[in-house]
Phi, psi and omega in degrees: 000123181280176186298321180297318179294323179299313183286330174295316177298318179297319179298320178296318179295320179295318178297317178297319178297319178301311183291320182291329182269350182250305189303314182292339187252007181299143181298139180278335182235150179285143165285170182299323178295321179289330173298315178299318179296322179296318177297327182291342176294335179264318180216121181268109180203091181298344177298329179248026177059045172236077358271187178297150175304149009275009170105327176050056189299317180292325177298313180298319179299313180295316180297325178295322177298314178296322182294334175300325181282316188262335174064021182208127185298321182297310179295321179301314182291327175297314180296316180299317179296317180294319179297315180296319180294317179295317180295320178298321178296320178296317180292321177299319177299313182293318182293310180294325177296322179287323182285324187234279180202168180296324179290327173296322176297318178297318178296320180297316180297317180295313182294326176296315182298324183263003176297127185301321181293314179294320178300310181295321180298322181287338176277326186291327181178174185273353189274318186293324177301338177296329177300313180296314183299307186281336172295316179293320178299314180296316179298320179297316178295320179298317179298315182291323177294315180302328182265021168104354179273087192298331181296340180283355167298320179283318178296326175296321177297320178295313181299316181290319180294313179293317180300322179290339172287336173275316180224096185302337179294341180298328182297326178283321184285321192251348181298323176298316179299314181297316182296314181296316181292327177295317178291315183297325183275339184247330185052033182226115178292335178295314179293319178301316180297314180297319179295322177296320178298316178300316179298315181297320180297314181294315177298322179299328179296307183285329177292318177298322177300317179297314182297317179295316181296331182267358175088018176131165184295319183298314178295318178304311181297319180295317180295315182294317179294316180299319180292320179298317179295316181298315183285334184264350187299329183274350184228002183240127177296332179297325183256018169097015178284166177287162179296325180297315179296321179295316179295329177296320178294320177297319179299318178295322179297316182293316181293000000 
């Protein structure tokens, strides 16, 4: 069996593992967040938590496309979760293979699929696997740019910009990594500036969509601030939580 046949066989096994470990264990009922996401397939309005803030505009757009085919929120979310999980495994294979070896890539894809946190996240709903997918995509672009492939400064901006439209928290987590790797790999402020402009344009698309859907900047700011205060109130000393709750969050951060 030649190398191509080996990797084809491995890909089939990984796909089978994905289906066998996900489909039988998929949740029968929606969580409250998934209920909100299901409502957003019919009407996108984060003001009434369809879906909950920050809105996930690109995710809703993609899910609506899938829903045209399946016509059912439950089946749509299963497919979206499986697609994101499969794509994340492919990117893990490619990234680890480029960094180390093809067999390391195969191990990375396998270990990601059987990782308990990733497994549970893909069962719980369609949104969390997007974190893994776009984090890996951005990291892959950053690695290639850092190692001299300058065009990946732009592809990294695309991955981060589109990914933040699926999960807006990614822009906070990964923008420092992307910026540093873009500079380290290009040593050109012109390229850094152009890549930043590209990132801003993509973010502007989904941010503008949110603002329009919410009826203006003032409403958008009010909804986002209110949601942040509500979600942070039990664990942030800034928003009035107890010292014990605040220390619990610090403990989680350290661990």
